[in-house]
N, CA, C and O atoms as a Maestro MAE file, in Angstrom:
{
 s_m_m2io_version
 :::
 2.0.0
}

f_m_ct {
 s_m_title
 :::
 protein
 m_atom[220] {
  # First column is atom index #
  i_m_mmod_type
  r_m_x_coord
  r_m_y_coord
  r_m_z_coord
  i_m_residue_number
  s_m_chain_name
  s_m_pdb_residue_name
  s_m_pdb_atom_name
  i_m_atomic_number
  :::
  1 25 89.720 115.407 63.636 1 A "MET " " N  " 7
  2 3 90.306 114.934 64.856 1 A "MET " " CA " 6
  3 2 90.388 116.107 65.848 1 A "MET " " C  " 6
  4 15 90.754 117.220 65.471 1 A "MET " " O  " 8
  5 25 90.049 115.848 67.104 2 A "ALA " " N  " 7
  6 3 90.050 116.893 68.118 2 A "ALA " " CA " 6
  7 2 91.472 117.277 68.496 2 A "ALA " " C  " 6
  8 15 92.383 116.449 68.480 2 A "ALA " " O  " 8
  9 25 91.642 118.536 68.833 3 A "ALA " " N  " 7
  10 3 92.962 119.016 69.263 3 A "ALA " " CA " 6
  11 2 93.283 118.451 70.646 3 A "ALA " " C  " 6
  12 15 92.412 118.346 71.509 3 A "ALA " " O  " 8
  13 25 94.532 118.096 70.832 4 A "MET " " N  " 7
  14 3 94.960 117.582 72.126 4 A "MET " " CA " 6
  15 2 95.292 118.766 73.031 4 A "MET " " C  " 6
  16 15 96.081 119.635 72.659 4 A "MET " " O  " 8
  17 25 94.696 118.797 74.203 5 A "LYS " " N  " 7
  18 3 94.950 119.868 75.149 5 A "LYS " " CA " 6
  19 2 95.564 119.265 76.412 5 A "LYS " " C  " 6
  20 15 95.201 118.158 76.811 5 A "LYS " " O  " 8
  21 25 96.486 119.983 77.038 6 A "PRO " " N  " 7
  22 3 97.026 119.462 78.295 6 A "PRO " " CA " 6
  23 2 95.931 119.462 79.354 6 A "PRO " " C  " 6
  24 15 95.124 120.388 79.429 6 A "PRO " " O  " 8
  25 25 95.914 118.418 80.169 7 A "ARG " " N  " 7
  26 3 94.923 118.342 81.235 7 A "ARG " " CA " 6
  27 2 95.530 118.880 82.513 7 A "ARG " " C  " 6
  28 15 96.654 118.533 82.876 7 A "ARG " " O  " 8
  29 25 94.785 119.720 83.183 8 A "THR " " N  " 7
  30 3 95.239 120.260 84.456 8 A "THR " " CA " 6
  31 2 94.154 120.018 85.487 8 A "THR " " C  " 6
  32 15 93.026 119.669 85.137 8 A "THR " " O  " 8
  33 25 94.486 120.200 86.745 9 A "GLY " " N  " 7
  34 3 93.485 120.085 87.793 9 A "GLY " " CA " 6
  35 2 92.400 121.125 87.598 9 A "GLY " " C  " 6
  36 15 92.663 122.218 87.096 9 A "GLY " " O  " 8
  37 25 91.207 120.796 87.985 10 A "ASP " " N  " 7
  38 3 90.082 121.709 87.805 10 A "ASP " " CA " 6
  39 2 89.903 122.571 89.045 10 A "ASP " " C  " 6
  40 15 89.047 122.278 89.879 10 A "ASP " " O  " 8
  41 25 90.684 123.616 89.181 11 A "GLY " " N  " 7
  42 3 90.527 124.540 90.285 11 A "GLY " " CA " 6
  43 2 91.420 124.222 91.470 11 A "GLY " " C  " 6
  44 15 92.183 123.257 91.450 11 A "GLY " " O  " 8
  45 25 91.314 125.050 92.503 12 A "PRO " " N  " 7
  46 3 92.173 124.898 93.675 12 A "PRO " " CA " 6
  47 2 91.695 123.792 94.606 12 A "PRO " " C  " 6
  48 15 90.572 123.303 94.488 12 A "PRO " " O  " 8
  49 25 92.560 123.408 95.529 13 A "MET " " N  " 7
  50 3 92.170 122.473 96.581 13 A "MET " " CA " 6
  51 2 91.198 123.216 97.496 13 A "MET " " C  " 6
  52 15 91.414 124.385 97.814 13 A "MET " " O  " 8
  53 25 90.141 122.546 97.916 14 A "GLU " " N  " 7
  54 3 89.179 123.215 98.784 14 A "GLU " " CA " 6
  55 2 88.482 122.228 99.702 14 A "GLU " " C  " 6
  56 15 88.432 121.029 99.429 14 A "GLU " " O  " 8
  57 25 87.952 122.745 100.781 15 A "ALA " " N  " 7
  58 3 87.145 121.967 101.716 15 A "ALA " " CA " 6
  59 2 85.976 122.846 102.138 15 A "ALA " " C  " 6
  60 15 86.174 123.971 102.597 15 A "ALA " " O  " 8
  61 25 84.757 122.333 101.983 16 A "VAL " " N  " 7
  62 3 83.562 123.097 102.344 16 A "VAL " " CA " 6
  63 2 82.628 122.221 103.160 16 A "VAL " " C  " 6
  64 15 82.554 121.009 102.958 16 A "VAL " " O  " 8
  65 25 81.922 122.848 104.076 17 A "ARG " " N  " 7
  66 3 80.939 122.128 104.881 17 A "ARG " " CA " 6
  67 2 79.608 122.140 104.143 17 A "ARG " " C  " 6
  68 15 79.121 123.182 103.705 17 A "ARG " " O  " 8
  69 25 79.037 120.948 104.020 18 A "GLU " " N  " 7
  70 3 77.704 120.795 103.436 18 A "GLU " " CA " 6
  71 2 76.892 119.949 104.407 18 A "GLU " " C  " 6
  72 15 76.993 118.722 104.419 18 A "GLU " " O  " 8
  73 25 76.088 120.622 105.218 19 A "GLY " " N  " 7
  74 3 75.325 119.903 106.226 19 A "GLY " " CA " 6
  75 2 76.258 119.343 107.283 19 A "GLY " " C  " 6
  76 15 77.058 120.077 107.864 19 A "GLY " " O  " 8
  77 25 76.159 118.044 107.536 20 A "ARG " " N  " 7
  78 3 77.006 117.405 108.555 20 A "ARG " " CA " 6
  79 2 78.352 116.940 108.001 20 A "ARG " " C  " 6
  80 15 79.210 116.496 108.764 20 A "ARG " " O  " 8
  81 25 78.544 117.035 106.703 21 A "LEU " " N  " 7
  82 3 79.770 116.531 106.081 21 A "LEU " " CA " 6
  83 2 80.679 117.662 105.638 21 A "LEU " " C  " 6
  84 15 80.236 118.791 105.425 21 A "LEU " " O  " 8
  85 25 81.949 117.340 105.505 22 A "ILE " " N  " 7
  86 3 82.936 118.240 104.920 22 A "ILE " " CA " 6
  87 2 83.335 117.620 103.589 22 A "ILE " " C  " 6
  88 15 83.763 116.467 103.539 22 A "ILE " " O  " 8
  89 25 83.195 118.377 102.522 23 A "ILE " " N  " 7
  90 3 83.534 117.909 101.181 23 A "ILE " " CA " 6
  91 2 84.911 118.467 100.832 23 A "ILE " " C  " 6
  92 15 85.119 119.681 100.835 23 A "ILE " " O  " 8
  93 25 85.851 117.565 100.530 24 A "VAL " " N  " 7
  94 3 87.217 117.946 100.189 24 A "VAL " " CA " 6
  95 2 87.428 117.660 98.708 24 A "VAL " " C  " 6
  96 15 87.169 116.553 98.238 24 A "VAL " " O  " 8
  97 25 87.901 118.669 97.976 25 A "ARG " " N  " 7
  98 3 88.174 118.517 96.541 25 A "ARG " " CA " 6
  99 2 89.655 118.801 96.302 25 A "ARG " " C  " 6
  100 15 90.160 119.874 96.633 25 A "ARG " " O  " 8
  101 25 90.343 117.807 95.716 26 A "VAL " " N  " 7
  102 3 91.783 117.907 95.470 26 A "VAL " " CA " 6
  103 2 92.036 117.736 93.981 26 A "VAL " " C  " 6
  104 15 91.681 116.700 93.418 26 A "VAL " " O  " 8
  105 25 92.650 118.739 93.319 27 A "PRO " " N  " 7
  106 3 92.968 118.583 91.892 27 A "PRO " " CA " 6
  107 2 94.013 117.481 91.702 27 A "PRO " " C  " 6
  108 15 94.938 117.343 92.502 27 A "PRO " " O  " 8
  109 25 93.852 116.706 90.637 28 A "LEU " " N  " 7
  110 3 94.783 115.612 90.342 28 A "LEU " " CA " 6
  111 2 95.705 115.996 89.198 28 A "LEU " " C  " 6
  112 15 95.320 116.753 88.307 28 A "LEU " " O  " 8
  113 25 96.896 115.483 89.227 29 A "GLU " " N  " 7
  114 3 97.899 115.826 88.227 29 A "GLU " " CA " 6
  115 2 97.468 115.428 86.820 29 A "GLU " " C  " 6
  116 15 97.728 116.168 85.871 29 A "GLU " " O  " 8
  117 25 96.822 114.289 86.665 30 A "GLY " " N  " 7
  118 3 96.410 113.834 85.343 30 A "GLY " " CA " 6
  119 2 95.119 114.472 84.858 30 A "GLY " " C  " 6
  120 15 94.661 114.180 83.753 30 A "GLY " " O  " 8
  121 25 94.533 115.334 85.665 31 A "GLY " " N  " 7
  122 3 93.280 115.992 85.312 31 A "GLY " " CA " 6
  123 2 92.154 115.531 86.213 31 A "GLY " " C  " 6
  124 15 92.217 114.444 86.787 31 A "GLY " " O  " 8
  125 25 91.154 116.330 86.337 32 A "GLY " " N  " 7
  126 3 90.019 116.011 87.191 32 A "GLY " " CA " 6
  127 2 90.312 116.334 88.645 32 A "GLY " " C  " 6
  128 15 91.322 116.957 88.972 32 A "GLY " " O  " 8
  129 25 89.403 115.895 89.512 33 A "ARG " " N  " 7
  130 3 89.542 116.165 90.936 33 A "ARG " " CA " 6
  131 2 89.122 114.955 91.739 33 A "ARG " " C  " 6
  132 15 88.215 114.217 91.356 33 A "ARG " " O  " 8
  133 25 89.794 114.763 92.859 34 A "LEU " " N  " 7
  134 3 89.413 113.743 93.823 34 A "LEU " " CA " 6
  135 2 88.450 114.421 94.789 34 A "LEU " " C  " 6
  136 15 88.782 115.450 95.377 34 A "LEU " " O  " 8
  137 25 87.260 113.851 94.957 35 A "VAL " " N  " 7
  138 3 86.266 114.418 95.861 35 A "VAL " " CA " 6
  139 2 85.975 113.403 96.953 35 A "VAL " " C  " 6
  140 15 85.616 112.258 96.676 35 A "VAL " " O  " 8
  141 25 86.136 113.839 98.209 36 A "VAL " " N  " 7
  142 3 85.943 112.971 99.363 36 A "VAL " " CA " 6
  143 2 85.029 113.688 100.346 36 A "VAL " " C  " 6
  144 15 85.195 114.881 100.601 36 A "VAL " " O  " 8
  145 25 84.062 112.959 100.898 37 A "SER " " N  " 7
  146 3 83.227 113.533 101.950 37 A "SER " " CA " 6
  147 2 83.565 112.842 103.261 37 A "SER " " C  " 6
  148 15 83.625 111.615 103.333 37 A "SER " " O  " 8
  149 25 83.784 113.643 104.297 38 A "VAL " " N  " 7
  150 3 84.152 113.116 105.604 38 A "VAL " " CA " 6
  151 2 83.324 113.806 106.678 38 A "VAL " " C  " 6
  152 15 82.876 114.938 106.499 38 A "VAL " " O  " 8
  153 25 83.125 113.111 107.797 39 A "ASN " " N  " 7
  154 3 82.458 113.749 108.930 39 A "ASN " " CA " 6
  155 2 83.526 114.420 109.791 39 A "ASN " " C  " 6
  156 15 84.713 114.353 109.474 39 A "ASN " " O  " 8
  157 25 83.110 115.059 110.867 40 A "ASP " " N  " 7
  158 3 84.063 115.811 111.700 40 A "ASP " " CA " 6
  159 2 85.163 114.923 112.275 40 A "ASP " " C  " 6
  160 15 86.333 115.308 112.271 40 A "ASP " " O  " 8
  161 25 84.802 113.744 112.768 41 A "ASP " " N  " 7
  162 3 85.812 112.851 113.350 41 A "ASP " " CA " 6
  163 2 86.817 112.387 112.304 41 A "ASP " " C  " 6
  164 15 88.017 112.334 112.574 41 A "ASP " " O  " 8
  165 25 86.334 112.054 111.119 42 A "GLU " " N  " 7
  166 3 87.234 111.623 110.039 42 A "GLU " " CA " 6
  167 2 88.137 112.771 109.597 42 A "GLU " " C  " 6
  168 15 89.308 112.554 109.289 42 A "GLU " " O  " 8
  169 25 87.601 113.985 109.565 43 A "ALA " " N  " 7
  170 3 88.408 115.145 109.177 43 A "ALA " " CA " 6
  171 2 89.528 115.381 110.183 43 A "ALA " " C  " 6
  172 15 90.653 115.696 109.795 43 A "ALA " " O  " 8
  173 25 89.226 115.229 111.484 44 A "LYS " " N  " 7
  174 3 90.255 115.401 112.511 44 A "LYS " " CA " 6
  175 2 91.330 114.322 112.388 44 A "LYS " " C  " 6
  176 15 92.518 114.601 112.552 44 A "LYS " " O  " 8
  177 25 90.912 113.097 112.102 45 A "GLU " " N  " 7
  178 3 91.881 112.009 111.917 45 A "GLU " " CA " 6
  179 2 92.750 112.257 110.683 45 A "GLU " " C  " 6
  180 15 93.959 112.026 110.718 45 A "GLU " " O  " 8
  181 25 92.142 112.722 109.602 46 A "LEU " " N  " 7
  182 3 92.889 113.042 108.386 46 A "LEU " " CA " 6
  183 2 93.895 114.154 108.663 46 A "LEU " " C  " 6
  184 15 95.035 114.085 108.205 46 A "LEU " " O  " 8
  185 25 93.485 115.172 109.404 47 A "ARG " " N  " 7
  186 3 94.391 116.267 109.768 47 A "ARG " " CA " 6
  187 2 95.589 115.733 110.537 47 A "ARG " " C  " 6
  188 15 96.726 116.112 110.257 47 A "ARG " " O  " 8
  189 25 95.344 114.852 111.509 48 A "ASP " " N  " 7
  190 3 96.430 114.303 112.319 48 A "ASP " " CA " 6
  191 2 97.396 113.481 111.474 48 A "ASP " " C  " 6
  192 15 98.611 113.587 111.642 48 A "ASP " " O  " 8
  193 25 96.872 112.672 110.579 49 A "VAL " " N  " 7
  194 3 97.711 111.843 109.708 49 A "VAL " " CA " 6
  195 2 98.544 112.714 108.768 49 A "VAL " " C  " 6
  196 15 99.725 112.439 108.551 49 A "VAL " " O  " 8
  197 25 97.938 113.760 108.210 50 A "LEU " " N  " 7
  198 3 98.690 114.660 107.322 50 A "LEU " " CA " 6
  199 2 99.741 115.452 108.089 50 A "LEU " " C  " 6
  200 15 100.844 115.665 107.587 50 A "LEU " " O  " 8
  201 25 99.409 115.891 109.305 51 A "ASP " " N  " 7
  202 3 100.401 116.594 110.134 51 A "ASP " " CA " 6
  203 2 101.609 115.709 110.397 51 A "ASP " " C  " 6
  204 15 102.746 116.176 110.328 51 A "ASP " " O  " 8
  205 25 101.373 114.437 110.698 52 A "ALA " " N  " 7
  206 3 102.468 113.505 110.967 52 A "ALA " " CA " 6
  207 2 103.324 113.287 109.715 52 A "ALA " " C  " 6
  208 15 104.544 113.159 109.813 52 A "ALA " " O  " 8
  209 25 102.694 113.246 108.556 53 A "ALA " " N  " 7
  210 3 103.434 113.015 107.312 53 A "ALA " " CA " 6
  211 2 104.273 114.227 106.927 53 A "ALA " " C  " 6
  212 15 105.360 114.073 106.370 53 A "ALA " " O  " 8
  213 25 103.786 115.416 107.214 54 A "VAL " " N  " 7
  214 3 104.480 116.646 106.841 54 A "VAL " " CA " 6
  215 2 105.597 116.974 107.836 54 A "VAL " " C  " 6
  216 15 106.630 117.524 107.455 54 A "VAL " " O  " 8
  217 25 105.389 116.640 109.089 55 A "ALA " " N  " 7
  218 3 106.373 116.995 110.140 55 A "ALA " " CA " 6
  219 2 107.649 116.203 110.036 55 A "ALA " " C  " 6
  220 15 108.559 116.390 110.843 55 A "ALA " " O  " 8
  :::
 }
 m_bond[219] {
  # First column is bond index #
  i_m_from
  i_m_to
  i_m_order
  :::
  1 1 2 1
  2 2 3 1
  3 3 4 2
  4 3 5 1
  5 5 6 1
  6 6 7 1
  7 7 8 2
  8 7 9 1
  9 9 10 1
  10 10 11 1
  11 11 12 2
  12 11 13 1
  13 13 14 1
  14 14 15 1
  15 15 16 2
  16 15 17 1
  17 17 18 1
  18 18 19 1
  19 19 20 2
  20 19 21 1
  21 21 22 1
  22 22 23 1
  23 23 24 2
  24 23 25 1
  25 25 26 1
  26 26 27 1
  27 27 28 2
  28 27 29 1
  29 29 30 1
  30 30 31 1
  31 31 32 2
  32 31 33 1
  33 33 34 1
  34 34 35 1
  35 35 36 2
  36 35 37 1
  37 37 38 1
  38 38 39 1
  39 39 40 2
  40 39 41 1
  41 41 42 1
  42 42 43 1
  43 43 44 2
  44 43 45 1
  45 45 46 1
  46 46 47 1
  47 47 48 2
  48 47 49 1
  49 49 50 1
  50 50 51 1
  51 51 52 2
  52 51 53 1
  53 53 54 1
  54 54 55 1
  55 55 56 2
  56 55 57 1
  57 57 58 1
  58 58 59 1
  59 59 60 2
  60 59 61 1
  61 61 62 1
  62 62 63 1
  63 63 64 2
  64 63 65 1
  65 65 66 1
  66 66 67 1
  67 67 68 2
  68 67 69 1
  69 69 70 1
  70 70 71 1
  71 71 72 2
  72 71 73 1
  73 73 74 1
  74 74 75 1
  75 75 76 2
  76 75 77 1
  77 77 78 1
  78 78 79 1
  79 79 80 2
  80 79 81 1
  81 81 82 1
  82 82 83 1
  83 83 84 2
  84 83 85 1
  85 85 86 1
  86 86 87 1
  87 87 88 2
  88 87 89 1
  89 89 90 1
  90 90 91 1
  91 91 92 2
  92 91 93 1
  93 93 94 1
  94 94 95 1
  95 95 96 2
  96 95 97 1
  97 97 98 1
  98 98 99 1
  99 99 100 2
  100 99 101 1
  101 101 102 1
  102 102 103 1
  103 103 104 2
  104 103 105 1
  105 105 106 1
  106 106 107 1
  107 107 108 2
  108 107 109 1
  109 109 110 1
  110 110 111 1
  111 111 112 2
  112 111 113 1
  113 113 114 1
  114 114 115 1
  115 115 116 2
  116 115 117 1
  117 117 118 1
  118 118 119 1
  119 119 120 2
  120 119 121 1
  121 121 122 1
  122 122 123 1
  123 123 124 2
  124 123 125 1
  125 125 126 1
  126 126 127 1
  127 127 128 2
  128 127 129 1
  129 129 130 1
  130 130 131 1
  131 131 132 2
  132 131 133 1
  133 133 134 1
  134 134 135 1
  135 135 136 2
  136 135 137 1
  137 137 138 1
  138 138 139 1
  139 139 140 2
  140 139 141 1
  141 141 142 1
  142 142 143 1
  143 143 144 2
  144 143 145 1
  145 145 146 1
  146 146 147 1
  147 147 148 2
  148 147 149 1
  149 149 150 1
  150 150 151 1
  151 151 152 2
  152 151 153 1
  153 153 154 1
  154 154 155 1
  155 155 156 2
  156 155 157 1
  157 157 158 1
  158 158 159 1
  159 159 160 2
  160 159 161 1
  161 161 162 1
  162 162 163 1
  163 163 164 2
  164 163 165 1
  165 165 166 1
  166 166 167 1
  167 167 168 2
  168 167 169 1
  169 169 170 1
  170 170 171 1
  171 171 172 2
  172 171 173 1
  173 173 174 1
  174 174 175 1
  175 175 176 2
  176 175 177 1
  177 177 178 1
  178 178 179 1
  179 179 180 2
  180 179 181 1
  181 181 182 1
  182 182 183 1
  183 183 184 2
  184 183 185 1
  185 185 186 1
  186 186 187 1
  187 187 188 2
  188 187 189 1
  189 189 190 1
  190 190 191 1
  191 191 192 2
  192 191 193 1
  193 193 194 1
  194 194 195 1
  195 195 196 2
  196 195 197 1
  197 197 198 1
  198 198 199 1
  199 199 200 2
  200 199 201 1
  201 201 202 1
  202 202 203 1
  203 203 204 2
  204 203 205 1
  205 205 206 1
  206 206 207 1
  207 207 208 2
  208 207 209 1
  209 209 210 1
  210 210 211 1
  211 211 212 2
  212 211 213 1
  213 213 214 1
  214 214 215 1
  215 215 216 2
  216 215 217 1
  217 217 218 1
  218 218 219 1
  219 219 220 2
  :::
 }
}
């Protein structure tokens, strides 16, 4: 039987430009990462929504 290991996020949160898209990688609490690709307009909208939620 395999040993049970705690699952953690795979690396830090990051956003990188790949061509015309911005790839956002967010570590998840249960393990793995959420990967989302957005264009510039979507990234600006996401920034505005997150700013409103944090403020």
